[in-house]
Predicted model as a PDB file, atoms N, CA, C, CB and O in Angstrom, pLDDT in the B-factor column:
MODEL        1                                                                  
ATOM      1  N   UNK A   1      53.845 198.777 105.959  1.00 48.00           N  
ATOM      2  CA  UNK A   1      53.403 200.050 106.502  1.00 48.00           C  
ATOM      3  C   UNK A   1      51.945 199.936 106.882  1.00 48.00           C  
ATOM      4  CB  UNK A   1      53.621 201.198 105.493  1.00 48.00           C  
ATOM      5  O   UNK A   1      51.296 198.936 106.576  1.00 48.00           O  
ATOM      6  N   UNK A   2      51.430 200.942 107.543  1.00 54.00           N  
ATOM      7  CA  UNK A   2      50.056 200.906 108.031  1.00 54.00           C  
ATOM      8  C   UNK A   2      49.033 201.263 106.976  1.00 54.00           C  
ATOM      9  CB  UNK A   2      49.908 201.828 109.185  1.00 54.00           C  
ATOM     10  O   UNK A   2      47.836 201.230 107.258  1.00 54.00           O  
ATOM     11  N   UNK A   3      49.452 201.598 105.788  1.00 57.00           N  
ATOM     12  CA  UNK A   3      48.507 201.968 104.744  1.00 57.00           C  
ATOM     13  C   UNK A   3      47.943 203.360 104.945  1.00 57.00           C  
ATOM     14  CB  UNK A   3      47.386 200.971 104.687  1.00 57.00           C  
ATOM     15  O   UNK A   3      46.757 203.587 104.708  1.00 57.00           O  
ATOM     16  N   UNK A   4      48.761 204.278 105.373  1.00 58.00           N  
ATOM     17  CA  UNK A   4      48.314 205.646 105.621  1.00 58.00           C  
ATOM     18  C   UNK A   4      48.032 206.329 104.290  1.00 58.00           C  
ATOM     19  CB  UNK A   4      49.374 206.442 106.435  1.00 58.00           C  
ATOM     20  O   UNK A   4      48.846 206.301 103.367  1.00 58.00           O  
ATOM     21  N   UNK A   5      46.873 206.933 104.220  1.00 74.00           N  
ATOM     22  CA  UNK A   5      46.482 207.616 103.003  1.00 74.00           C  
ATOM     23  C   UNK A   5      47.096 209.021 102.992  1.00 74.00           C  
ATOM     24  CB  UNK A   5      44.937 207.683 102.882  1.00 74.00           C  
ATOM     25  O   UNK A   5      47.095 209.715 104.009  1.00 74.00           O  
ATOM     26  N   UNK A   6      47.608 209.421 101.857  1.00 87.00           N  
ATOM     27  CA  UNK A   6      48.264 210.721 101.736  1.00 87.00           C  
ATOM     28  C   UNK A   6      47.245 211.855 101.806  1.00 87.00           C  
ATOM     29  CB  UNK A   6      49.055 210.801 100.424  1.00 87.00           C  
ATOM     30  O   UNK A   6      47.610 213.001 102.064  1.00 87.00           O  
ATOM     31  N   UNK A   7      45.987 211.545 101.580  1.00 89.00           N  
ATOM     32  CA  UNK A   7      44.964 212.589 101.591  1.00 89.00           C  
ATOM     33  C   UNK A   7      44.849 213.256 102.956  1.00 89.00           C  
ATOM     34  CB  UNK A   7      43.618 212.008 101.186  1.00 89.00           C  
ATOM     35  O   UNK A   7      44.436 214.412 103.041  1.00 89.00           O  
ATOM     36  N   UNK A   8      45.210 212.544 104.031  1.00 89.00           N  
ATOM     37  CA  UNK A   8      45.172 213.153 105.360  1.00 89.00           C  
ATOM     38  C   UNK A   8      46.139 214.330 105.441  1.00 89.00           C  
ATOM     39  CB  UNK A   8      45.510 212.112 106.441  1.00 89.00           C  
ATOM     40  O   UNK A   8      45.824 215.344 106.063  1.00 89.00           O  
ATOM     41  N   UNK A   9      47.293 214.212 104.832  1.00 92.00           N  
ATOM     42  CA  UNK A   9      48.265 215.303 104.839  1.00 92.00           C  
ATOM     43  C   UNK A   9      47.698 216.521 104.117  1.00 92.00           C  
ATOM     44  CB  UNK A   9      49.588 214.858 104.182  1.00 92.00           C  
ATOM     45  O   UNK A   9      47.847 217.652 104.579  1.00 92.00           O  
ATOM     46  N   UNK A  10      47.047 216.279 102.984  1.00 94.00           N  
ATOM     47  CA  UNK A  10      46.446 217.393 102.252  1.00 94.00           C  
ATOM     48  C   UNK A  10      45.270 218.002 103.008  1.00 94.00           C  
ATOM     49  CB  UNK A  10      45.988 216.930 100.876  1.00 94.00           C  
ATOM     50  O   UNK A  10      45.080 219.218 102.982  1.00 94.00           O  
ATOM     51  N   UNK A  11      44.482 217.170 103.681  1.00 94.00           N  
ATOM     52  CA  UNK A  11      43.367 217.704 104.472  1.00 94.00           C  
ATOM     53  C   UNK A  11      43.883 218.556 105.624  1.00 94.00           C  
ATOM     54  CB  UNK A  11      42.490 216.560 105.013  1.00 94.00           C  
ATOM     55  O   UNK A  11      43.322 219.612 105.915  1.00 94.00           O  
ATOM     56  N   UNK A  12      44.956 218.100 106.286  1.00 94.00           N  
ATOM     57  CA  UNK A  12      45.531 218.883 107.383  1.00 94.00           C  
ATOM     58  C   UNK A  12      46.119 220.200 106.882  1.00 94.00           C  
ATOM     59  CB  UNK A  12      46.611 218.072 108.105  1.00 94.00           C  
ATOM     60  O   UNK A  12      45.984 221.234 107.536  1.00 94.00           O  
ATOM     61  N   UNK A  13      46.769 220.159 105.722  1.00 96.00           N  
ATOM     62  CA  UNK A  13      47.328 221.393 105.155  1.00 96.00           C  
ATOM     63  C   UNK A  13      46.212 222.364 104.772  1.00 96.00           C  
ATOM     64  CB  UNK A  13      48.203 221.075 103.921  1.00 96.00           C  
ATOM     65  O   UNK A  13      46.326 223.567 105.008  1.00 96.00           O  
ATOM     66  N   UNK A  14      45.147 221.851 104.188  1.00 96.00           N  
ATOM     67  CA  UNK A  14      44.016 222.703 103.828  1.00 96.00           C  
ATOM     68  C   UNK A  14      43.372 223.310 105.064  1.00 96.00           C  
ATOM     69  CB  UNK A  14      42.980 221.908 103.035  1.00 96.00           C  
ATOM     70  O   UNK A  14      43.032 224.493 105.077  1.00 96.00           O  
ATOM     71  N   UNK A  15      43.205 222.500 106.099  1.00 96.00           N  
ATOM     72  CA  UNK A  15      42.636 223.003 107.351  1.00 96.00           C  
ATOM     73  C   UNK A  15      43.527 224.091 107.949  1.00 96.00           C  
ATOM     74  CB  UNK A  15      42.451 221.851 108.361  1.00 96.00           C  
ATOM     75  O   UNK A  15      43.031 225.106 108.439  1.00 96.00           O  
ATOM     76  N   UNK A  16      44.829 223.880 107.907  1.00 96.00           N  
ATOM     77  CA  UNK A  16      45.758 224.871 108.462  1.00 96.00           C  
ATOM     78  C   UNK A  16      45.678 226.190 107.697  1.00 96.00           C  
ATOM     79  CB  UNK A  16      47.198 224.332 108.432  1.00 96.00           C  
ATOM     80  O   UNK A  16      45.707 227.261 108.303  1.00 96.00           O  
ATOM     81  N   UNK A  17      45.579 226.120 106.392  1.00 97.00           N  
ATOM     82  CA  UNK A  17      45.478 227.347 105.598  1.00 97.00           C  
ATOM     83  C   UNK A  17      44.184 228.081 105.900  1.00 97.00           C  
ATOM     84  CB  UNK A  17      45.563 227.030 104.101  1.00 97.00           C  
ATOM     85  O   UNK A  17      44.188 229.299 106.077  1.00 97.00           O  
ATOM     86  N   UNK A  18      43.076 227.353 105.962  1.00 96.00           N  
ATOM     87  CA  UNK A  18      41.776 227.982 106.236  1.00 96.00           C  
ATOM     88  C   UNK A  18      41.759 228.611 107.632  1.00 96.00           C  
ATOM     89  CB  UNK A  18      40.636 226.946 106.106  1.00 96.00           C  
ATOM     90  O   UNK A  18      41.298 229.739 107.803  1.00 96.00           O  
ATOM     91  N   UNK A  19      42.261 227.879 108.624  1.00 97.00           N  
ATOM     92  CA  UNK A  19      42.285 228.401 109.986  1.00 97.00           C  
ATOM     93  C   UNK A  19      43.194 229.623 110.078  1.00 97.00           C  
ATOM     94  CB  UNK A  19      42.748 227.316 110.970  1.00 97.00           C  
ATOM     95  O   UNK A  19      42.876 230.577 110.788  1.00 97.00           O  
ATOM     96  N   UNK A  20      44.309 229.604 109.376  1.00 96.00           N  
ATOM     97  CA  UNK A  20      45.213 230.758 109.382  1.00 96.00           C  
ATOM     98  C   UNK A  20      44.542 231.983 108.783  1.00 96.00           C  
ATOM     99  CB  UNK A  20      46.495 230.437 108.612  1.00 96.00           C  
ATOM    100  O   UNK A  20      44.687 233.087 109.308  1.00 96.00           O  
ATOM    101  N   UNK A  21      43.814 231.802 107.697  1.00 97.00           N  
ATOM    102  CA  UNK A  21      43.111 232.931 107.070  1.00 97.00           C  
ATOM    103  C   UNK A  21      42.059 233.498 108.018  1.00 97.00           C  
ATOM    104  CB  UNK A  21      42.450 232.494 105.740  1.00 97.00           C  
ATOM    105  O   UNK A  21      41.981 234.710 108.218  1.00 97.00           O  
ATOM    106  N   UNK A  22      41.242 232.602 108.608  1.00 96.00           N  
ATOM    107  CA  UNK A  22      40.213 233.071 109.536  1.00 96.00           C  
ATOM    108  C   UNK A  22      40.829 233.747 110.760  1.00 96.00           C  
ATOM    109  CB  UNK A  22      39.328 231.905 109.975  1.00 96.00           C  
ATOM    110  O   UNK A  22      40.346 234.786 111.211  1.00 96.00           O  
ATOM    111  N   UNK A  23      41.891 233.155 111.291  1.00 96.00           N  
ATOM    112  CA  UNK A  23      42.550 233.712 112.468  1.00 96.00           C  
ATOM    113  C   UNK A  23      43.092 235.109 112.184  1.00 96.00           C  
ATOM    114  CB  UNK A  23      43.681 232.794 112.930  1.00 96.00           C  
ATOM    115  O   UNK A  23      42.903 236.027 112.983  1.00 96.00           O  
ATOM    116  N   UNK A  24      43.755 235.265 111.061  1.00 96.00           N  
ATOM    117  CA  UNK A  24      44.318 236.563 110.703  1.00 96.00           C  
ATOM    118  C   UNK A  24      43.231 237.596 110.478  1.00 96.00           C  
ATOM    119  CB  UNK A  24      45.181 236.441 109.461  1.00 96.00           C  
ATOM    120  O   UNK A  24      43.344 238.731 110.939  1.00 96.00           O  
ATOM    121  N   UNK A  25      42.184 237.213 109.774  1.00 96.00           N  
ATOM    122  CA  UNK A  25      41.078 238.136 109.521  1.00 96.00           C  
ATOM    123  C   UNK A  25      40.411 238.575 110.823  1.00 96.00           C  
ATOM    124  CB  UNK A  25      40.045 237.486 108.598  1.00 96.00           C  
ATOM    125  O   UNK A  25      40.159 239.762 111.025  1.00 96.00           O  
ATOM    126  N   UNK A  26      40.129 237.620 111.700  1.00 95.00           N  
ATOM    127  CA  UNK A  26      39.472 237.962 112.961  1.00 95.00           C  
ATOM    128  C   UNK A  26      40.389 238.769 113.872  1.00 95.00           C  
ATOM    129  CB  UNK A  26      39.014 236.698 113.676  1.00 95.00           C  
ATOM    130  O   UNK A  26      39.923 239.657 114.586  1.00 95.00           O  
ATOM    131  N   UNK A  27      41.662 238.476 113.857  1.00 95.00           N  
ATOM    132  CA  UNK A  27      42.614 239.222 114.689  1.00 95.00           C  
ATOM    133  C   UNK A  27      42.715 240.678 114.226  1.00 95.00           C  
ATOM    134  CB  UNK A  27      44.007 238.553 114.648  1.00 95.00           C  
ATOM    135  O   UNK A  27      42.765 241.593 115.047  1.00 95.00           O  
ATOM    136  N   UNK A  28      42.743 240.884 112.915  1.00 95.00           N  
ATOM    137  CA  UNK A  28      42.806 242.238 112.377  1.00 95.00           C  
ATOM    138  C   UNK A  28      41.521 243.008 112.642  1.00 95.00           C  
ATOM    139  CB  UNK A  28      43.086 242.197 110.885  1.00 95.00           C  
ATOM    140  O   UNK A  28      41.543 244.232 112.772  1.00 95.00           O  
ATOM    141  N   UNK A  29      40.398 242.293 112.722  1.00 94.00           N  
ATOM    142  CA  UNK A  29      39.112 242.937 112.969  1.00 94.00           C  
ATOM    143  C   UNK A  29      38.910 243.240 114.450  1.00 94.00           C  
ATOM    144  CB  UNK A  29      37.979 242.058 112.458  1.00 94.00           C  
ATOM    145  O   UNK A  29      37.912 243.856 114.824  1.00 94.00           O  
ATOM    146  N   UNK A  30      39.837 242.817 115.289  1.00 93.00           N  
ATOM    147  CA  UNK A  30      39.728 243.096 116.711  1.00 93.00           C  
ATOM    148  C   UNK A  30      38.897 242.079 117.461  1.00 93.00           C  
ATOM    149  CB  UNK A  30      39.151 244.444 116.914  1.00 93.00           C  
ATOM    150  O   UNK A  30      38.516 242.315 118.608  1.00 93.00           O  
ATOM    151  N   UNK A  31      38.613 240.967 116.842  1.00 93.00           N  
ATOM    152  CA  UNK A  31      37.820 239.907 117.474  1.00 93.00           C  
ATOM    153  C   UNK A  31      38.759 238.808 117.967  1.00 93.00           C  
ATOM    154  CB  UNK A  31      36.761 239.324 116.477  1.00 93.00           C  
ATOM    155  O   UNK A  31      38.765 237.692 117.447  1.00 93.00           O  
ATOM    156  N   UNK A  32      39.546 239.149 118.974  1.00 93.00           N  
ATOM    157  CA  UNK A  32      40.561 238.221 119.464  1.00 93.00           C  
ATOM    158  C   UNK A  32      39.957 236.938 120.030  1.00 93.00           C  
ATOM    159  CB  UNK A  32      41.405 238.894 120.522  1.00 93.00           C  
ATOM    160  O   UNK A  32      40.504 235.853 119.833  1.00 93.00           O  
ATOM    161  N   UNK A  33      38.824 237.061 120.736  1.00 95.00           N  
ATOM    162  CA  UNK A  33      38.204 235.871 121.327  1.00 95.00           C  
ATOM    163  C   UNK A  33      37.758 234.890 120.251  1.00 95.00           C  
ATOM    164  CB  UNK A  33      37.009 236.268 122.200  1.00 95.00           C  
ATOM    165  O   UNK A  33      37.954 233.682 120.379  1.00 95.00           O  
ATOM    166  N   UNK A  34      37.153 235.422 119.185  1.00 96.00           N  
ATOM    167  CA  UNK A  34      36.714 234.552 118.090  1.00 96.00           C  
ATOM    168  C   UNK A  34      37.906 233.952 117.344  1.00 96.00           C  
ATOM    169  CB  UNK A  34      35.824 235.332 117.114  1.00 96.00           C  
ATOM    170  O   UNK A  34      37.844 232.823 116.859  1.00 96.00           O  
ATOM    171  N   UNK A  35      38.978 234.715 117.261  1.00 95.00           N  
ATOM    172  CA  UNK A  35      40.182 234.202 116.597  1.00 95.00           C  
ATOM    173  C   UNK A  35      40.738 233.010 117.370  1.00 95.00           C  
ATOM    174  CB  UNK A  35      41.258 235.313 116.472  1.00 95.00           C  
ATOM    175  O   UNK A  35      41.104 231.999 116.770  1.00 95.00           O  
ATOM    176  N   UNK A  36      40.805 233.120 118.693  1.00 96.00           N  
ATOM    177  CA  UNK A  36      41.316 232.012 119.488  1.00 96.00           C  
ATOM    178  C   UNK A  36      40.373 230.813 119.456  1.00 96.00           C  
ATOM    179  CB  UNK A  36      41.540 232.458 120.923  1.00 96.00           C  
ATOM    180  O   UNK A  36      40.821 229.667 119.438  1.00 96.00           O  
ATOM    181  N   UNK A  37      39.071 231.077 119.449  1.00 96.00           N  
ATOM    182  CA  UNK A  37      38.105 229.977 119.366  1.00 96.00           C  
ATOM    183  C   UNK A  37      38.225 229.255 118.023  1.00 96.00           C  
ATOM    184  CB  UNK A  37      36.665 230.503 119.563  1.00 96.00           C  
ATOM    185  O   UNK A  37      38.102 228.031 117.962  1.00 96.00           O  
ATOM    186  N   UNK A  38      38.463 230.003 116.958  1.00 96.00           N  
ATOM    187  CA  UNK A  38      38.666 229.397 115.645  1.00 96.00           C  
ATOM    188  C   UNK A  38      39.923 228.533 115.646  1.00 96.00           C  
ATOM    189  CB  UNK A  38      38.763 230.481 114.558  1.00 96.00           C  
ATOM    190  O   UNK A  38      39.937 227.437 115.086  1.00 96.00           O  
ATOM    191  N   UNK A  39      40.961 229.035 116.273  1.00 95.00           N  
ATOM    192  CA  UNK A  39      42.207 228.275 116.371  1.00 95.00           C  
ATOM    193  C   UNK A  39      42.008 226.981 117.152  1.00 95.00           C  
ATOM    194  CB  UNK A  39      43.294 229.121 117.033  1.00 95.00           C  
ATOM    195  O   UNK A  39      42.501 225.926 116.752  1.00 95.00           O  
ATOM    196  N   UNK A  40      41.288 227.063 118.261  1.00 97.00           N  
ATOM    197  CA  UNK A  40      41.028 225.864 119.061  1.00 97.00           C  
ATOM    198  C   UNK A  40      40.142 224.869 118.320  1.00 97.00           C  
ATOM    199  CB  UNK A  40      40.379 226.246 120.385  1.00 97.00           C  
ATOM    200  O   UNK A  40      40.342 223.660 118.428  1.00 97.00           O  
ATOM    201  N   UNK A  41      39.166 225.370 117.569  1.00 96.00           N  
ATOM    202  CA  UNK A  41      38.301 224.482 116.789  1.00 96.00           C  
ATOM    203  C   UNK A  41      39.109 223.754 115.717  1.00 96.00           C  
ATOM    204  CB  UNK A  41      37.148 225.279 116.141  1.00 96.00           C  
ATOM    205  O   UNK A  41      38.909 222.560 115.492  1.00 96.00           O  
ATOM    206  N   UNK A  42      40.012 224.460 115.062  1.00 96.00           N  
ATOM    207  CA  UNK A  42      40.866 223.827 114.063  1.00 96.00           C  
ATOM    208  C   UNK A  42      41.771 222.780 114.681  1.00 96.00           C  
ATOM    209  CB  UNK A  42      41.698 224.868 113.349  1.00 96.00           C  
ATOM    210  O   UNK A  42      41.986 221.719 114.095  1.00 96.00           O  
ATOM    211  N   UNK A  43      42.296 223.063 115.845  1.00 96.00           N  
ATOM    212  CA  UNK A  43      43.139 222.092 116.543  1.00 96.00           C  
ATOM    213  C   UNK A  43      42.338 220.854 116.921  1.00 96.00           C  
ATOM    214  CB  UNK A  43      43.762 222.721 117.797  1.00 96.00           C  
ATOM    215  O   UNK A  43      42.835 219.734 116.796  1.00 96.00           O  
ATOM    216  N   UNK A  44      41.117 221.038 117.377  1.00 97.00           N  
ATOM    217  CA  UNK A  44      40.264 219.904 117.747  1.00 97.00           C  
ATOM    218  C   UNK A  44      39.951 219.037 116.527  1.00 97.00           C  
ATOM    219  CB  UNK A  44      38.955 220.402 118.393  1.00 97.00           C  
ATOM    220  O   UNK A  44      39.983 217.810 116.613  1.00 97.00           O  
ATOM    221  N   UNK A  45      39.654 219.664 115.408  1.00 96.00           N  
ATOM    222  CA  UNK A  45      39.372 218.904 114.185  1.00 96.00           C  
ATOM    223  C   UNK A  45      40.601 218.117 113.755  1.00 96.00           C  
ATOM    224  CB  UNK A  45      38.919 219.844 113.050  1.00 96.00           C  
ATOM    225  O   UNK A  45      40.494 216.949 113.379  1.00 96.00           O  
ATOM    226  N   UNK A  46      41.759 218.749 113.808  1.00 96.00           N  
ATOM    227  CA  UNK A  46      42.995 218.052 113.417  1.00 96.00           C  
ATOM    228  C   UNK A  46      43.269 216.869 114.342  1.00 96.00           C  
ATOM    229  CB  UNK A  46      44.194 219.025 113.437  1.00 96.00           C  
ATOM    230  O   UNK A  46      43.687 215.807 113.881  1.00 96.00           O  
ATOM    231  N   UNK A  47      43.040 217.043 115.626  1.00 96.00           N  
ATOM    232  CA  UNK A  47      43.261 215.934 116.558  1.00 96.00           C  
ATOM    233  C   UNK A  47      42.283 214.793 116.313  1.00 96.00           C  
ATOM    234  CB  UNK A  47      43.137 216.422 118.001  1.00 96.00           C  
ATOM    235  O   UNK A  47      42.648 213.624 116.439  1.00 96.00           O  
ATOM    236  N   UNK A  48      41.047 215.123 115.966  1.00 96.00           N  
ATOM    237  CA  UNK A  48      40.072 214.074 115.657  1.00 96.00           C  
ATOM    238  C   UNK A  48      40.476 213.274 114.427  1.00 96.00           C  
ATOM    239  CB  UNK A  48      38.691 214.683 115.445  1.00 96.00           C  
ATOM    240  O   UNK A  48      40.141 212.094 114.323  1.00 96.00           O  
ATOM    241  N   UNK A  49      41.176 213.884 113.512  1.00 94.00           N  
ATOM    242  CA  UNK A  49      41.647 213.189 112.320  1.00 94.00           C  
ATOM    243  C   UNK A  49      42.895 212.364 112.599  1.00 94.00           C  
ATOM    244  CB  UNK A  49      41.925 214.183 111.213  1.00 94.00           C  
ATOM    245  O   UNK A  49      43.079 211.309 111.991  1.00 94.00           O  
ATOM    246  N   UNK A  50      43.755 212.819 113.503  1.00 94.00           N  
ATOM    247  CA  UNK A  50      45.065 212.193 113.711  1.00 94.00           C  
ATOM    248  C   UNK A  50      45.042 211.116 114.797  1.00 94.00           C  
ATOM    249  CB  UNK A  50      46.087 213.250 114.072  1.00 94.00           C  
ATOM    250  O   UNK A  50      45.789 210.142 114.705  1.00 94.00           O  
ATOM    251  N   UNK A  51      44.215 211.268 115.805  1.00 95.00           N  
ATOM    252  CA  UNK A  51      44.222 210.327 116.934  1.00 95.00           C  
ATOM    253  C   UNK A  51      43.964 208.882 116.505  1.00 95.00           C  
ATOM    254  CB  UNK A  51      43.180 210.741 117.955  1.00 95.00           C  
ATOM    255  O   UNK A  51      44.635 207.986 117.018  1.00 95.00           O  
ATOM    256  N   UNK A  52      43.027 208.605 115.591  1.00 92.00           N  
ATOM    257  CA  UNK A  52      42.873 207.196 115.168  1.00 92.00           C  
ATOM    258  C   UNK A  52      44.144 206.603 114.536  1.00 92.00           C  
ATOM    259  CB  UNK A  52      41.725 207.085 114.173  1.00 92.00           C  
ATOM    260  O   UNK A  52      44.423 205.416 114.701  1.00 92.00           O  
ATOM    261  N   UNK A  53      44.897 207.416 113.828  1.00 90.00           N  
ATOM    262  CA  UNK A  53      46.158 206.919 113.254  1.00 90.00           C  
ATOM    263  C   UNK A  53      47.189 206.626 114.333  1.00 90.00           C  
ATOM    264  CB  UNK A  53      46.728 207.934 112.260  1.00 90.00           C  
ATOM    265  O   UNK A  53      47.947 205.663 114.224  1.00 90.00           O  
ATOM    266  N   UNK A  54      47.222 207.443 115.365  1.00 92.00           N  
ATOM    267  CA  UNK A  54      48.146 207.211 116.470  1.00 92.00           C  
ATOM    268  C   UNK A  54      47.764 205.932 117.210  1.00 92.00           C  
ATOM    269  CB  UNK A  54      48.154 208.414 117.437  1.00 92.00           C  
ATOM    270  O   UNK A  54      48.633 205.167 117.630  1.00 92.00           O  
ATOM    271  N   UNK A  55      46.464 205.705 117.366  1.00 93.00           N  
ATOM    272  CA  UNK A  55      46.009 204.471 118.015  1.00 93.00           C  
ATOM    273  C   UNK A  55      46.405 203.245 117.189  1.00 93.00           C  
ATOM    274  CB  UNK A  55      44.479 204.503 118.219  1.00 93.00           C  
ATOM    275  O   UNK A  55      46.812 202.225 117.745  1.00 93.00           O  
ATOM    276  N   UNK A  56      46.285 203.346 115.863  1.00 91.00           N  
ATOM    277  CA  UNK A  56      46.719 202.244 114.994  1.00 91.00           C  
ATOM    278  C   UNK A  56      48.222 202.001 115.119  1.00 91.00           C  
ATOM    279  CB  UNK A  56      46.356 202.542 113.529  1.00 91.00           C  
ATOM    280  O   UNK A  56      48.676 200.857 115.115  1.00 91.00           O  
ATOM    281  N   UNK A  57      48.985 203.082 115.231  1.00 89.00           N  
ATOM    282  CA  UNK A  57      50.429 202.947 115.403  1.00 89.00           C  
ATOM    283  C   UNK A  57      50.763 202.211 116.698  1.00 89.00           C  
ATOM    284  CB  UNK A  57      51.097 204.325 115.394  1.00 89.00           C  
ATOM    285  O   UNK A  57      51.619 201.326 116.700  1.00 89.00           O  
ATOM    286  N   UNK A  58      50.101 202.564 117.794  1.00 90.00           N  
ATOM    287  CA  UNK A  58      50.358 201.882 119.062  1.00 90.00           C  
ATOM    288  C   UNK A  58      49.943 200.416 119.001  1.00 90.00           C  
ATOM    289  CB  UNK A  58      49.620 202.585 120.199  1.00 90.00           C  
ATOM    290  O   UNK A  58      50.610 199.556 119.576  1.00 90.00           O  
ATOM    291  N   UNK A  59      48.841 200.126 118.303  1.00 90.00           N  
ATOM    292  CA  UNK A  59      48.433 198.729 118.143  1.00 90.00           C  
ATOM    293  C   UNK A  59      49.487 197.943 117.348  1.00 90.00           C  
ATOM    294  CB  UNK A  59      47.056 198.647 117.436  1.00 90.00           C  
ATOM    295  O   UNK A  59      49.794 196.797 117.676  1.00 90.00           O  
ATOM    296  N   UNK A  60      50.028 198.566 116.313  1.00 88.00           N  
ATOM    297  CA  UNK A  60      51.042 197.899 115.503  1.00 88.00           C  
ATOM    298  C   UNK A  60      52.315 197.654 116.306  1.00 88.00           C  
ATOM    299  CB  UNK A  60      51.358 198.727 114.258  1.00 88.00           C  
ATOM    300  O   UNK A  60      52.916 196.584 116.209  1.00 88.00           O  
ATOM    301  N   UNK A  61      52.724 198.635 117.092  1.00 88.00           N  
ATOM    302  CA  UNK A  61      53.925 198.475 117.921  1.00 88.00           C  
ATOM    303  C   UNK A  61      53.693 197.381 118.950  1.00 88.00           C  
ATOM    304  CB  UNK A  61      54.300 199.808 118.623  1.00 88.00           C  
ATOM    305  O   UNK A  61      54.577 196.565 119.210  1.00 88.00           O  
ATOM    306  N   UNK A  62      52.503 197.367 119.532  1.00 87.00           N  
ATOM    307  CA  UNK A  62      52.208 196.337 120.536  1.00 87.00           C  
ATOM    308  C   UNK A  62      52.209 194.943 119.910  1.00 87.00           C  
ATOM    309  CB  UNK A  62      50.848 196.612 121.205  1.00 87.00           C  
ATOM    310  O   UNK A  62      52.676 193.985 120.526  1.00 87.00           O  
ATOM    311  N   UNK A  63      51.693 194.830 118.698  1.00 88.00           N  
ATOM    312  CA  UNK A  63      51.671 193.510 118.051  1.00 88.00           C  
ATOM    313  C   UNK A  63      53.069 193.082 117.602  1.00 88.00           C  
ATOM    314  CB  UNK A  63      50.717 193.524 116.846  1.00 88.00           C  
ATOM    315  O   UNK A  63      53.386 191.893 117.628  1.00 88.00           O  
ATOM    316  N   UNK A  64      53.908 194.036 117.190  1.00 88.00           N  
ATOM    317  CA  UNK A  64      55.259 193.695 116.771  1.00 88.00           C  
ATOM    318  C   UNK A  64      56.082 193.187 117.955  1.00 88.00           C  
ATOM    319  CB  UNK A  64      55.940 194.909 116.129  1.00 88.00           C  
ATOM    320  O   UNK A  64      56.788 192.184 117.848  1.00 88.00           O  
ATOM    321  N   UNK A  65      55.983 193.875 119.059  1.00 87.00           N  
ATOM    322  CA  UNK A  65      56.762 193.490 120.234  1.00 87.00           C  
ATOM    323  C   UNK A  65      55.999 192.556 121.157  1.00 87.00           C  
ATOM    324  CB  UNK A  65      57.185 194.718 120.998  1.00 87.00           C  
ATOM    325  O   UNK A  65      56.512 192.156 122.202  1.00 87.00           O  
ATOM    326  N   UNK A  66      54.789 192.210 120.781  1.00 85.00           N  
ATOM    327  CA  UNK A  66      53.921 191.295 121.510  1.00 85.00           C  
ATOM    328  C   UNK A  66      53.823 191.675 122.976  1.00 85.00           C  
ATOM    329  CB  UNK A  66      54.424 189.869 121.377  1.00 85.00           C  
ATOM    330  O   UNK A  66      54.086 190.870 123.870  1.00 85.00           O  
ATOM    331  N   UNK A  67      53.437 192.919 123.197  1.00 68.00           N  
ATOM    332  CA  UNK A  67      53.206 193.417 124.548  1.00 68.00           C  
ATOM    333  C   UNK A  67      51.787 193.070 124.947  1.00 68.00           C  
ATOM    334  CB  UNK A  67      53.455 194.950 124.641  1.00 68.00           C  
ATOM    335  O   UNK A  67      50.890 193.048 124.104  1.00 68.00           O  
ATOM    336  N   UNK A  68      51.579 192.802 126.210  1.00 59.00           N  
ATOM    337  CA  UNK A  68      50.281 192.493 126.807  1.00 59.00           C  
ATOM    338  C   UNK A  68      49.886 191.115 126.418  1.00 59.00           C  
ATOM    339  CB  UNK A  68      49.208 193.493 126.384  1.00 59.00           C  
ATOM    340  O   UNK A  68      48.819 190.645 126.812  1.00 59.00           O  
TER     341      UNK A  68                                                      
ENDMDL                                                                          
END                                                                             
């Protein structure tokens, strides 16, 4: 396996809970623009955490099938 650390799953779950709380609070307060910006910021952070793992996966697949 690629040696994926389980802590990433917990970090993503924690981020999702925090973003959900902020989104709900801001939506109820009538600050829809800030709620959407918070949602987009959380998505960007999650992608920054996940993209390196996806790149490692593609490198592993390429080395297994000896592409390029």
